[in-house]
C-alpha positions as CSV (number, residue, x, y, z in Angstrom):
1,M,-0.1,0.1,-0.1
2,A,1.2,3.7,-1.2
3,R,2.8,5.6,2.0
4,I,1.0,9.1,2.6
5,S,1.7,12.4,4.0
6,A,1.0,14.4,7.1
7,R,-1.2,16.2,5.3
8,L,-3.0,13.6,4.1
9,I,-3.0,11.5,7.2
10,G,-4.4,15.1,8.9
11,K,-7.4,15.1,6.3
12,E,-8.6,11.4,8.1
13,L,-8.2,12.8,11.5
14,G,-9.8,16.4,11.2
15,K,-6.0,18.1,11.5
16,N,-3.6,20.0,9.8
17,A,-0.4,18.7,9.1
18,H,1.2,20.5,11.9
19,E,-0.9,19.1,14.2
20,V,0.0,15.5,12.5
21,N,3.6,16.3,12.8
22,E,2.9,17.4,17.2
23,M,0.9,14.0,17.6
24,L,3.7,12.3,15.8
25,A,6.6,14.2,17.5
26,K,5.0,13.2,20.4
27,I,4.6,9.3,19.9
28,G,8.3,9.5,19.0
29,F,8.4,8.8,15.5
30,I,10.1,12.1,14.5
31,K,11.8,14.9,16.5
32,K,11.9,18.5,15.8
33,S,15.1,19.6,13.9
34,K,17.9,21.9,14.9
35,Y,17.0,23.9,11.4
36,V,14.0,25.8,10.2
37,T,12.4,26.2,7.2
38,R,12.5,30.1,5.6
39,T,9.1,31.1,7.4
40,G,10.9,29.6,10.7
41,S,8.4,26.9,10.6
42,P,10.1,24.1,12.7
43,T,11.4,21.0,10.6
44,W,11.5,17.1,11.4
45,D,13.8,14.5,12.3
46,I,12.8,11.4,11.6
47,T,13.8,8.5,14.6
48,E,14.6,5.0,14.7
49,L,10.8,4.1,15.5
50,G,9.3,6.0,13.3
51,E,11.7,4.8,10.5
52,Q,9.8,1.8,10.9
53,H,6.4,3.0,9.8
54,G,7.9,5.7,7.3
55,E,10.4,7.2,5.2
56,L,12.1,10.4,3.7
57,S,9.8,11.7,1.0
58,H,11.4,11.8,-2.3
59,H,8.7,13.3,-4.6
60,P,10.1,17.0,-6.3
61,Y,7.0,18.2,-4.9
62,S,6.9,17.1,-1.6
63,S,9.2,17.8,1.5
64,G,8.9,15.4,4.6
65,Y,8.2,12.5,5.4
66,I,5.7,9.8,4.4
67,W,3.9,7.3,6.6
68,D,2.4,3.7,6.4
69,P,-1.8,4.0,6.3
70,D,-1.5,1.9,9.7
71,V,-0.1,5.4,10.9
72,I,-3.8,6.6,10.7
73,D,-4.6,3.7,13.5
74,I,-1.9,4.3,15.8
75,L,-2.6,7.5,16.1
76,K,-6.1,7.3,16.8
77,K,-5.5,4.8,19.4
78,V,-3.1,6.6,21.4
79,F,-4.9,9.9,21.0
80,N,-8.5,8.2,21.8
81,L,-10.0,10.0,18.4
């Protein structure tokens, strides 16, 4: 099954991509990087745990990570959504 972005996960959960990334950080899948974007938004590093469920996106119009669809169920369970 194809991996999906934080934006698409958020669409399923009624959250935006930033909120999804904060949730992923709380469960240890990603952590804030020491770097920020030009607009001041945080960037993220994937953790060893996160690598079991996702990877860096290599799509030319995407940045960040893409995730296995089961991450939606994990987030629903952990955050009672």
